[in-house]
C-alpha positions as a Markdown table, in Angstrom:
| # | Residue | x | y | z |
|---|---|---|---|---|
| 1 | Unk | -12.6 | -96.5 | 65.5 |
| 2 | Unk | -10.8 | -97.4 | 68.7 |
| 3 | Unk | -12.0 | -94.3 | 70.4 |
| 4 | Unk | -15.6 | -95.2 | 69.5 |
| 5 | Unk | -15.1 | -98.7 | 71.1 |
| 6 | Unk | -13.7 | -97.1 | 74.2 |
| 7 | Unk | -16.6 | -94.7 | 74.5 |
| 8 | Unk | -19.2 | -97.4 | 74.0 |
| 9 | Unk | -17.3 | -99.6 | 76.6 |
| 10 | Unk | -17.5 | -96.8 | 79.2 |
| 11 | Unk | -21.2 | -96.3 | 78.5 |
| 12 | Unk | -21.8 | -100.0 | 78.6 |
| 13 | Unk | -20.1 | -100.3 | 81.9 |
| 14 | Unk | -22.1 | -97.3 | 83.3 |
| 15 | Unk | -25.4 | -98.8 | 82.2 |
| 16 | Unk | -24.5 | -102.2 | 83.7 |
| 17 | Unk | -23.5 | -100.8 | 87.1 |
| 18 | Unk | -26.6 | -98.6 | 87.2 |
| 19 | Unk | -28.9 | -101.6 | 86.5 |
| 20 | Unk | -27.7 | -103.3 | 89.7 |
| 21 | Unk | -29.7 | -102.8 | 92.9 |
| 22 | Unk | -28.4 | -100.0 | 95.1 |
| 23 | Unk | -26.1 | -100.9 | 97.9 |
| 24 | Unk | -26.5 | -99.4 | 101.4 |
| 25 | Unk | -23.5 | -97.2 | 100.8 |
| 26 | Unk | -25.1 | -95.8 | 97.6 |
| 27 | Unk | -28.2 | -94.9 | 99.5 |
| 28 | Unk | -26.1 | -93.2 | 102.1 |
| 29 | Unk | -24.5 | -91.1 | 99.3 |
| 30 | Unk | -27.9 | -89.8 | 98.3 |
| 31 | Unk | -28.9 | -92.3 | 95.6 |
| 32 | Unk | -32.5 | -93.4 | 95.1 |
| 33 | Unk | -33.9 | -96.1 | 92.9 |
| 34 | Unk | -35.6 | -93.5 | 90.8 |
| 35 | Unk | -32.5 | -91.4 | 90.3 |
| 36 | Unk | -30.4 | -94.6 | 89.5 |
| 37 | Unk | -33.0 | -95.7 | 86.9 |
| 38 | Unk | -33.3 | -92.2 | 85.3 |
| 39 | Unk | -29.6 | -91.8 | 84.9 |
| 40 | Unk | -29.3 | -95.4 | 83.6 |
| 41 | Unk | -32.0 | -94.7 | 81.0 |
| 42 | Unk | -30.4 | -91.4 | 79.9 |
| 43 | Unk | -27.0 | -93.0 | 79.5 |
| 44 | Unk | -28.6 | -95.9 | 77.7 |
| 45 | Unk | -30.3 | -93.5 | 75.2 |
| 46 | Unk | -27.0 | -91.7 | 74.5 |
| 47 | Unk | -25.3 | -95.1 | 73.9 |
| 48 | Unk | -28.1 | -96.2 | 71.5 |
| 49 | Unk | -27.8 | -92.9 | 69.5 |
| 50 | Unk | -24.1 | -93.5 | 69.2 |
| 51 | Unk | -24.4 | -97.1 | 68.2 |
| 52 | Unk | -27.1 | -96.3 | 65.6 |
| 53 | Unk | -25.7 | -93.2 | 64.1 |
| 54 | Unk | -22.0 | -93.3 | 64.9 |
| 55 | Unk | -19.8 | -91.3 | 67.2 |
| 56 | Unk | -20.1 | -88.0 | 65.1 |
| 57 | Unk | -23.5 | -87.8 | 66.8 |
| 58 | Unk | -21.7 | -87.2 | 70.1 |
| 59 | Unk | -21.4 | -83.5 | 69.2 |
| 60 | Unk | -25.2 | -83.3 | 69.5 |
| 61 | Unk | -25.4 | -84.8 | 72.9 |
| 62 | Unk | -25.4 | -82.6 | 75.9 |
| 63 | Unk | -24.7 | -84.7 | 79.0 |
| 64 | Unk | -25.4 | -82.9 | 82.2 |
| 65 | Unk | -25.3 | -85.8 | 84.6 |
| 66 | Unk | -23.1 | -83.9 | 87.1 |
| 67 | Unk | -25.7 | -81.1 | 87.4 |
| 68 | Unk | -28.4 | -83.7 | 87.8 |
| 69 | Unk | -26.5 | -85.4 | 90.6 |
| 70 | Unk | -25.7 | -82.0 | 92.2 |
| 71 | Unk | -29.4 | -81.1 | 92.3 |
| 72 | Unk | -30.2 | -84.4 | 93.9 |
| 73 | Unk | -27.4 | -83.8 | 96.5 |
| 74 | Unk | -25.5 | -87.0 | 95.5 |
| 75 | Unk | -22.2 | -87.3 | 97.4 |
| 76 | Unk | -19.0 | -88.8 | 96.0 |
| 77 | Unk | -18.8 | -92.5 | 95.7 |
| 78 | Unk | -18.7 | -95.4 | 93.2 |
| 79 | Unk | -21.9 | -94.6 | 91.3 |
| 80 | Unk | -21.1 | -90.9 | 91.0 |
| 81 | Unk | -17.6 | -91.8 | 89.7 |
| 82 | Unk | -19.1 | -94.2 | 87.1 |
| 83 | Unk | -21.6 | -91.6 | 85.9 |
| 84 | Unk | -19.0 | -88.8 | 85.9 |
| 85 | Unk | -16.7 | -91.0 | 83.8 |
| 86 | Unk | -19.5 | -91.6 | 81.3 |
| 87 | Unk | -20.1 | -87.8 | 81.1 |
| 88 | Unk | -16.4 | -87.0 | 80.6 |
| 89 | Unk | -16.2 | -89.6 | 77.8 |
| 90 | Unk | -19.2 | -88.2 | 76.0 |
| 91 | Unk | -17.8 | -84.6 | 76.3 |
| 92 | Unk | -14.4 | -85.8 | 75.1 |
| 93 | Unk | -16.0 | -87.5 | 72.1 |
| 94 | Unk | -17.8 | -84.2 | 71.3 |
| 95 | Unk | -14.5 | -82.4 | 70.9 |
| 96 | Unk | -13.0 | -85.1 | 68.7 |
| 97 | Unk | -15.9 | -85.4 | 66.2 |
């Protein structure tokens, strides 16, 4: 149960940060409003699935946020760290369930 709370807390934090307007430094790292919004929506959908159906559903989720950011040439920074943390947490939850 504690792992589920931690996973949802990480996803909640990622969604909250991605809802905020982009900073100048974010734009300099390759972020666009569309990319920010798309990743926020994708993480939000994953979070909703887990809330509605429980963490065992994590094994059915296939987060590929890193590949998405790589295709968009996003450089390291605070948003990439937040999104990567969300992906790592989802992948870890898949191996536990």
